[in-house]
N, C-alpha and C positions, 0 to 999 in steps of 0.2 A: 533670600537664597533657599536652596533645597535641602535644609538640614534634616528633614523628616524622610527623605527619599534614600533608599539603599541603592548603591551603584550596581550595574551589571558587571560581570567578569570582564576586566579590561576597559570598561567604560568609566567615565568620570562624572561625579556629581560636584557642582561648584558650591562651596560653602560661603566664601567671602571674596570680595574684590575691593581693594583699597589703593588709593593713590598715595605715593610717598615721594620724597625728594629725588629718589633714584628711578622712579617709574611706577608702573602698576604692578601690584602683587596680587595674584589670584591663587586661592587655596581651595582644596577639595579633597575628595576621597575616591579611591578605586578599590576593586575587589580582586583578590588573586584566586588561583584554582582551588585552594583549600577553604575558601569562603572568608578568609581574614580581610578586614578592612584596613587599607593603607592610606595614611594621610600624605598628601603631596602638595607642593606649591611651585609656582613659576613666576618670574618677573620679566617684564618687557616694557617698551616705551609706550605701548597702547594696551588698553584693556582687552581688545579683541585678539591681539597677538599673544598676550600672556595666556589667555584662555585656550588658544589654539595649541600653544606649547604644552600646556598642562594636559590637554587631551592626548597629545602625542606621547607625552611622558608616561601617562597612565597605561596606554596601550603597549608601549615598548617594555615597560616594567613587568607586565604580566605575560605578554606573548613573545617577548624577546625578538621583536622584529620591528622594522620601520613602519609607521602608519602614514599612508598617503591621505591627502585631503580629498577623499572620495565622498561626494554628496550626490543626492538625487538630481541636482541641477547641473552636474557635470555632463559634458557631451561625450558621445561614444568615441569620437576621435581623440579627445583628451585622455580617456581611459585606455584606449588602444596604444597610444604613444607610451604610456606608463608600462603597459604590458611588453611592448617591443624592447624598451630599455631593460626591463627585468629579464627578458629572454636573452638579450645580448650579454648581460652580466652573469647569467647562470643562476639568478635568484629563483627563477621558475623554469620549468621545462628542462630539467637537468638531462643531459645526454643529447640535446639538440645541437647539431653542428652549425657553424656559421652559415653554411650553404642553405640550411633549412630556414634559419631566421631571415636570410636574405629573400627567400621566396615569400615569406609572410610580409616583409617590407614592401616588396613589389606589388603584392595584392592590395596593399593599403590604398592604392590609387582609386580603387572602386569606392572607398569610403568618402572620398572628396568629390565624387560626382563625375569622374572621368569615364569615357566610353559610353556616355549617355545613360548611366545608371544613377538613380536618385542618390543624393549625398547623405547616406545614413549617418555619417560621422557628425553631422550637425544636430542630430536628434539627442535630446537629453535622456539620461538613464531612466528617469521616471516614466518615459514613454516607451521603453523597450520591452514590450510584451513578447511572449514566445511567438505568437502568430505574426508579429511585425518582423522579427528576425527571420523566421522561416520564409515569409513572402519575399523579403528583400534578397535573401540568399538564392532563392529560386530564380529571381530576375538576373542575378549575376551568373548563375549556372547556364542560362541561355546564351550568354556572351562567352563565358569561359568556365567550364565545369571544374577544371583544375584550380582556378583562382577561387571559386566558390568553396571548394573543399579546404583550401588553405585559410580562407577567411573564417570559416566555421571554427577551425581549431584556434585561430587567433582570438576570435570573440569568446570562445570557451575560456581561454586563459584570462582575458580581460575581465569578464564578468565574475570569474572565480576570485580575482584580486579584489573586486568590489565587495563580494560576499565576505571574504576573509577580513576586510577592513571594517566590517560591521554594518554594511549597508543592507537593510532588510526590505527589499522591494519585491522580491520574487520568491515563490515557493520552491523553484528550482532554476538552475542556470538557463536563461532564455535561449541559448544556442544549443543546449544539449539535445533537445528533441527535434531540431530542424532536420528534415529528411532531404537528402540529395541523391540524384541518380548515381549509379556506380560508374566510375570512369571506365570507358571501354578500353580493353587491352589492345594496344597497338601491335599489329603483327610485325615481328622483326624483319628487317630488310636484309637480304643477302645480295651483295654486289658480286656479280659474276666476273670472272677474269676478263671477258670481252668488254663488259661495261666499264670496268676499272681502267682498262687500257684506253678506251675511247674518251672517258672522262679526263684522264691524265693528259691526253693529247690536247683536249680543249683547255685545260688549265695552263699548260705550257704556252699555248697560243695567247691566252689572257695575260700571262706574265710578260710576254714579248711586247705588249702594248705599253710598256714602261712601268708596270706594276712592280713594286719593290718588296712585296710580301712573298716569302718563299713557300707559296701555297703547294707547289708540287712536292716539296720535301715534307711538308706537314701532312698531306693526305697519304703519302707513302708511309710515314711514321705510323699513322693510325692503322693502315692496312697491314703493316708488318708486325705490329705489336698488340693491337686490340686494346690499347690503353683508353681510359676514360677521356672524353674531350678536355676536361679541365686539368688533367694531369700533364698534357703536352706542354702548355706554356711554362710550367714549373720545372721542366726537365733540365738538368744541369750537366755540363760537360764532364764535371768531376765524377759523375755517377755513370758514365758511359765507358766501358772497357773495350776498345777496338783492337787491342793487342791479344786478347784471349782468343782461344779457338774452341768453340765458336764465340763470337763477340756477344757481350751482354750489356744490359743497362739495369739500373736500380730505380724503381719508382718510389720516391720518398716524399712527395709533396703534391700540392695542387694549387691552382690560382683561385682565390676567393676575394670577395669584396668585404672589407671590414671597416665600419664607420665611414663608408663612402669612398674608401681607397682600395685600389687593387694591391693585394699583398700575396706573398708566397706562404701558404700554410705549410709548415714543416711536417706534415703527415697527410697521407691520402684520405679519401673519403671514409674508409673503414680500416680497422686494424689489419685485415687480410690484404688490404691494398698495398701495404709496404712489401714489395716483392722484387725479385730479380728475374728479368726476362731475357731469355736467349733469343737473339735476333737473327733473322736470315741473312745470308751473306750478301744478297743483292742490296739489302738496305744498309748493311754495314759498309759496303763500298760507297754508297751515297753519303753516309756520315763521314767517312774518311776524307772525301773530297771537300765537304763543308768544314771539317775540322782544320784542314790545311789553309783555308782562307778566312778563318774566323777572326774576330777581334779578340785578342787575348784578355782584354779588360771586361768582356761581356761573358757572364757565366752561363747564359741560357743557350741551349742547343738551337732553338728556333725563336730568336728575339724579334721584337718589333724594330722598326726603322731607327728608333731612338735608343736601341740596345736594352730595352726593358722587356718585361713580360707582356705578351699579347693579352688583351682582354678578350674573353670569349664572345662578347657582343660584336666587337670589330671583326674578329676572326670569322664568326658566323656570317656576317654581312658580306665579307669578301668571298667566302666560299659560295654563297648564293649567287653573287654576281658572276663568278667564274663558271659555275655549273650550268647556268642558264635554265631554260624551261625544259630542255630535253631530259635532264637528269634531276628534275624537281623532286622525284621520289627518294633521292639519296640525300641523307643528312650526315653531319659529321659523326653522329653516333652509329650510323649504319655500318661503318667499318668495324666497329667493335662487335656488333651482332654478326657480321660476316666471319670474323675470326672465331667467334664462339661456335658458330654453326659448322665451319669446316673442321675444327678440332674435335667437336662432339661427334661428328659424323664418322671420323676415323678412329678416335681414341676414347670416346665416351664423354658424357656430361660432366663427370667428376674432374677429368683432366681439363676440360674447357673452363670450368669454374675456378680451378686452381690457377690457370693461366691468367684469367681476368681479375683475380683477386677477390673472389666471392666467398672463399672459406679460409680459415687460418689453421695451420698445422697444430695439432694438440701438444706437441713437444714444446713449442714456443710459449704457449699459455701456461703449461705446467711448470716450467722453470723460470718464467718471468724474464726471458731474454728477448730483447728487441733485436730480432734478426730478420733480414730480408727473406721472405718466403720464396724458395726456388720454385720456379714455375715449370721446370722441365724443358727438354729440348724438343721442339716441334718443327724444326726447320725442314724436315722431310716433307711436311705439309705446306708450311709457309713459303718455301722456295717457289712453289707452283704459282704463287700470287704475284711473282715478279712481272711488272708490266713490260710488254714487248716494245714499247716506244723507246726504251733505252737501248735496245739491241739495234734499232734502226737509225740511231744517231751516229 
């Protein structure tokens, strides 16, 4: 055994291993932050398992955290999956919302060789030099720059875990110096009243083909409120006040995927996203008509056919089917940028940001009161967005 060797901080030096009637007992030493040597021992059914437990105990004793079995022979994909699990639990990347972790999860597909990209996930950590990571991310960037940027962050987290677990393979994190092009800023789309009216006519014709998705109501909701795409599926009837003058709704949640299941997150994307929106009368009339024929057992304003929340994936697919090639430049998020543009043009960027939930009132943060941020009454502007198609029916 290694009785003459002094352990590193958090490391373990094995002094003895003996077999007993109860199993294998492995004893050794570790060193704490003050340089003191601590004797430890573990028992298990096999010598290898007892040694592994001893090493984990020494690490946890000093660093007060779990030690993963990270070795130079581990694959990138195995390490990335550890990182994704730690991100979801909040052990690392504190402050990341579930939507952000979901983006990292979707980018994982490139690591297993999808879209014709070499499967870096099969590579062992001992082969992960900086130039290898940089070159691979550059190939991903040619396919999807956004995914390459998400993967760089995910790999930064993964390699950092390996370094914190005592793996000494690199002089610096291999993903840190990888350079990627800047993501070009997409120009916001403003949907004109004429475009919106024609698009809505096309959607209504699509619905008449036997489609059971209330897509006309959904796009009108986006145009009337400027809410985030993921906030609409989570909109509840109990948070819509059609009796008030003017009518209002509170945005208090969004649809997200968690552990592979679509759930309603009881808070919007940001703290400022928890807000009360004053809605134009033309849209309030649409909601009153839908409220009158709603299923009382379904809490959602725009539910799926099964009475559950819409998934944004399915909603996006149906919108693309209905809009056709003619309105290909319009996406669901285009209605949000339209609302922001028309409000900013008339009342300034600050009012537009407040309406969209991009800032939080200082009074709320100062007094720690969770209160819906009132967005103001912009109906004098939003009423002009009423589609003519309803006047013609």
